[in-house]
C-alpha positions, 0 to 999 in steps of 0.5 A: 274744368277751369284753371282754378278748378285744376289748381285746386285739385293740384294743390289738394294732391300736393298737400297730401304728398307734402303736408308740411307745404303751405299751398298759399306760399307755392309760386305757381310759375316756379319748378316744384321739384326745386321750390319744394325739394320734392324727390322723384317718388314724391313727384311721381306720387303727386302725378298719380294723385292728380290722375286719380283725382281727375281721371286724366291720363298724363302721357310720359311726353307731357310730364315736363308740363307738370314741373309747375302748377301753371303748366299742370293746370294748363294741361288738365284744363286742355284735357278735361272731358 
C-alpha cells in the first residue's frame, strides 16, 4: 500500500463518518479532532472503518498516530501486508 492509497482509504472512510466534510479542504498535518470537531464516537467510528477497509489492526498504543491524516497514512503504509 502506498501513502496515496492509504490517504484515499482514510478520506473515503472520513467521508462516510462526516459527509459534510470536503476531503479537499482537510489539512493532512493538523489534528482531525480539532480541525473537524469530531467527537469521540466519530473518531472511534472512523478508526473502525479504516480497520474494516484495510484489515489492519490498530493497537491502542498507536491510536495517537491517527490524529492526523499523515500519521494514519504512515501507520497503514508501514503495516500493510
